[in-house]
BALUMLUM-259685 format. One record per residue (C-alpha): x, y, z. Coordinates in nm, 3 decimals. Example, Ala and Ser with C-alpha at 12.3 -4.5 7.8 and 13.67 -1.06 7.14 Angstrom:
east; north; up
1.230; -0.450; 0.780
1.367; -0.106; 0.714
//
This chain:
east; north; up
0.002; 0.035; -0.007
0.136; 0.352; -0.071
0.180; 0.616; 0.133
-0.122; 0.820; 0.003
-0.335; 0.518; 0.025
-0.232; 0.467; 0.376
-0.277; 0.829; 0.464
-0.640; 0.802; 0.294
-0.713; 0.489; 0.472
-0.620; 0.635; 0.824
-0.714; 0.976; 0.784
-0.981; 1.003; 0.494
-1.053; 1.081; 0.179
-1.108; 1.457; 0.197
-0.851; 1.656; -0.017
-0.589; 1.808; 0.165
-0.580; 2.206; 0.131
-0.234; 2.288; 0.281
0.067; 2.090; 0.358
0.309; 2.214; 0.588
0.679; 2.119; 0.645
0.748; 2.229; 0.983
1.182; 2.319; 1.052
1.363; 2.248; 1.378
1.202; 2.349; 1.684
0.872; 2.445; 1.522
0.672; 2.082; 1.560
0.472; 2.280; 1.833
0.205; 2.386; 1.556
0.118; 2.018; 1.528
-0.068; 2.046; 1.898
-0.279; 2.305; 1.755
-0.445; 2.060; 1.478
-0.782; 1.959; 1.541
-0.968; 1.605; 1.474
-0.543; 1.514; 1.429
-0.458; 1.154; 1.295
-0.113; 1.132; 1.349
0.097; 0.875; 1.146
0.450; 0.826; 1.232
0.717; 0.842; 0.913
0.837; 0.474; 0.978
0.456; 0.390; 0.877
0.464; 0.562; 0.553
0.682; 0.386; 0.252
0.919; 0.674; 0.103
0.881; 0.879; 0.403
1.244; 0.946; 0.588
1.350; 0.883; 0.917
1.388; 1.162; 1.140
1.716; 1.187; 1.294
1.769; 1.530; 1.428
1.629; 1.647; 1.758
1.347; 1.916; 1.719
1.212; 1.668; 1.420
0.922; 1.450; 1.531
0.922; 1.227; 1.252
0.530; 1.231; 1.209
0.248; 1.317; 0.958
-0.064; 1.510; 1.135
-0.335; 1.537; 0.936
-0.651; 1.711; 1.050
-0.773; 2.085; 1.080
-0.608; 2.418; 1.140
-0.799; 2.721; 1.140
-1.113; 2.516; 0.959
-0.881; 2.381; 0.669
-0.755; 2.065; 0.604
-0.401; 2.037; 0.656
-0.146; 1.793; 0.663
0.173; 1.873; 0.905
0.495; 1.706; 0.826
0.651; 1.724; 1.180
0.991; 1.648; 1.087
1.220; 1.666; 0.746
1.542; 1.471; 0.671
1.817; 1.679; 0.574
2.093; 1.656; 0.323
2.367; 1.609; 0.591
2.208; 1.321; 0.715
2.263; 1.073; 0.438
2.396; 1.248; 0.169
2.108; 1.230; -0.015
1.975; 1.541; -0.150
1.648; 1.361; -0.248
1.562; 1.243; 0.092
1.223; 1.385; 0.095
1.142; 1.284; -0.221
0.884; 1.004; -0.081
0.724; 1.261; 0.138
0.681; 1.533; -0.129
0.543; 1.291; -0.439
0.288; 1.154; -0.155
0.198; 1.506; -0.104
0.138; 1.563; -0.495
-0.059; 1.237; -0.496
-0.299; 1.360; -0.205
-0.333; 1.692; -0.458
-0.259; 1.912; -0.188
-0.368; 2.242; -0.270
-0.021; 2.424; -0.155
0.274; 2.347; 0.026
0.438; 2.606; 0.314
0.822; 2.492; 0.390
0.933; 2.635; 0.708
1.302; 2.614; 0.862
1.468; 2.775; 1.125
1.753; 3.011; 0.962
2.065; 3.264; 0.992
2.023; 3.607; 0.930
2.323; 3.792; 0.708
2.118; 4.129; 0.761
2.160; 4.347; 1.076
1.804; 4.478; 1.059
1.683; 4.104; 1.036
1.743; 3.980; 1.401
1.654; 3.655; 1.589
1.287; 3.642; 1.633
1.200; 3.772; 1.265
1.032; 3.575; 1.022
1.098; 3.573; 0.646
0.898; 3.501; 0.359
1.120; 3.318; 0.101
1.118; 3.488; -0.233
1.384; 3.256; -0.412
1.670; 3.059; -0.286
2.022; 3.012; -0.378
2.153; 2.643; -0.359
2.500; 2.689; -0.241
2.561; 2.334; -0.177
2.600; 2.245; -0.544
2.355; 1.981; -0.485
2.012; 1.868; -0.682
1.778; 1.638; -0.595
1.655; 1.554; -0.948
2.003; 1.411; -1.050
1.939; 1.083; -1.173
1.564; 1.160; -1.234
1.537; 1.015; -1.579
1.201; 1.178; -1.694
1.142; 1.525; -1.884
0.998; 1.650; -1.568
1.333; 1.672; -1.413
1.367; 1.998; -1.624
1.114; 2.166; -1.415
1.129; 2.602; -1.452
1.234; 2.768; -1.083
1.140; 3.114; -1.191
0.878; 3.219; -0.896
0.951; 2.890; -0.751
0.801; 3.055; -0.423
0.483; 3.131; -0.540
0.442; 3.508; -0.560
0.065; 3.514; -0.457
0.127; 3.284; -0.154
0.381; 3.505; -0.062
0.173; 3.829; -0.086
-0.116; 3.654; 0.132
0.170; 3.587; 0.376
0.288; 3.952; 0.370
-0.082; 4.053; 0.408
-0.135; 3.825; 0.717
0.193; 3.990; 0.905
0.318; 4.338; 0.821
0.638; 4.270; 1.009
0.710; 3.970; 0.795
1.063; 4.005; 0.617
1.099; 3.904; 0.260
1.451; 3.760; 0.143
1.669; 3.517; -0.060
1.746; 3.184; 0.159
2.095; 3.013; 0.089
2.077; 2.629; 0.127
2.416; 2.499; 0.251
2.465; 2.151; 0.310
2.584; 2.087; 0.713
2.610; 1.997; 0.914
2.874; 2.214; 1.025
2.756; 2.574; 1.075
2.860; 2.777; 0.771
3.209; 3.015; 0.804
3.216; 3.428; 0.837
3.369; 3.402; 0.485
3.099; 3.213; 0.332
2.852; 3.427; 0.502
3.000; 3.748; 0.368
3.005; 3.537; 0.016
2.665; 3.461; 0.008
2.561; 3.784; 0.127
2.721; 3.954; -0.175
2.530; 3.724; -0.395
2.195; 3.867; -0.243
2.122; 3.620; 0.047
1.933; 3.733; 0.328
1.910; 3.412; 0.556
2.125; 3.059; 0.552
2.009; 2.712; 0.646
2.056; 2.333; 0.573
1.696; 2.242; 0.421
1.402; 2.374; 0.210
1.567; 2.436; -0.123
1.599; 2.058; -0.230
1.245; 2.041; -0.109
1.131; 2.305; -0.331
1.305; 2.189; -0.645
1.151; 1.845; -0.564
0.764; 2.011; -0.520
0.806; 2.207; -0.850
0.904; 1.895; -1.030
0.560; 1.758; -0.909
0.365; 2.100; -0.976
0.295; 2.181; -0.643
0.262; 2.571; -0.557
0.528; 2.633; -0.286
0.562; 2.902; -0.008
0.839; 2.932; 0.221
0.926; 3.079; 0.571
1.214; 3.125; 0.771
1.234; 3.162; 1.138
1.533; 3.365; 1.220
1.705; 3.222; 1.500
2.026; 3.357; 1.519
2.264; 3.611; 1.318
2.502; 3.394; 1.093
2.865; 3.310; 1.153
3.074; 3.628; 1.222
2.796; 3.888; 1.253
2.780; 3.812; 1.672
3.018; 3.663; 1.924
2.784; 3.426; 2.034
2.893; 3.074; 1.912
2.636; 2.875; 1.732
2.500; 2.561; 1.844
2.198; 2.340; 1.748
2.049; 2.416; 2.119
2.054; 2.785; 2.029
1.856; 2.732; 1.714
1.575; 2.518; 1.907
1.551; 2.794; 2.168
1.512; 3.056; 1.956
1.316; 2.879; 1.736
1.077; 2.848; 2.023
1.088; 3.178; 2.162
0.946; 3.267; 1.810
0.696; 2.975; 1.774
0.390; 3.202; 1.926
0.381; 3.436; 1.657
0.498; 3.169; 1.365
0.197; 2.974; 1.458
-0.021; 3.280; 1.434
0.109; 3.337; 1.098
0.057; 2.974; 0.998
-0.273; 2.936; 1.137
-0.390; 3.260; 0.960
-0.227; 3.160; 0.618
-0.447; 2.812; 0.673
-0.755; 3.018; 0.709
-0.707; 3.111; 0.347
-0.778; 2.762; 0.248
-1.081; 2.672; 0.456
//
């Protein structure tokens, strides 16, 4: 039985209007889902094993602000296995479920002094600094997907209308797991990157290959390397994400309401 069939069997066949991938430390949103059906990734063929703290590794289907949603509480990162397409099975399952839109979220470091920890940023575009692409090895013509407006402008406009203080910018994807060097941060900032992190871009590429509409939100958890005297740690990332969680959850709940 496919993952999509398992989800329909356990959670019902009603279409999913919005899917959300929850980044590091942002899994608390799943507790707000009503009529929730929780399915561990281990029970869904093609879904990844979540191996990073702050990622629960479960799909939660239910209602948020009246909308039928599917929350992915945890993701697989390239640095865990060396597989840039680690989220392919999950993204293809969302496409099979014919979700209306996909919201990708992450914890990220800011390259801009005016965008401090606690800020939220709508992703307008990305730079795949890692040099990896999850579609390498895909034999179909669908691999040649257009990445212009990969982050849907209309969805981004909806997010900005819901939170006037929401920043907007370009996200640079680094492979991790080590944090970036100050020199790397200076380089990507010169290229136009406003935030940096270790996820999201490969999922966007996979989603665009599947024809899904994508929006992205970064929760800024720290200034990037070289911008402050504070050492970067994963514990800090989770702690700052937790502090920003209330505002983040309000934004996503309001965004979901538009899909009800």
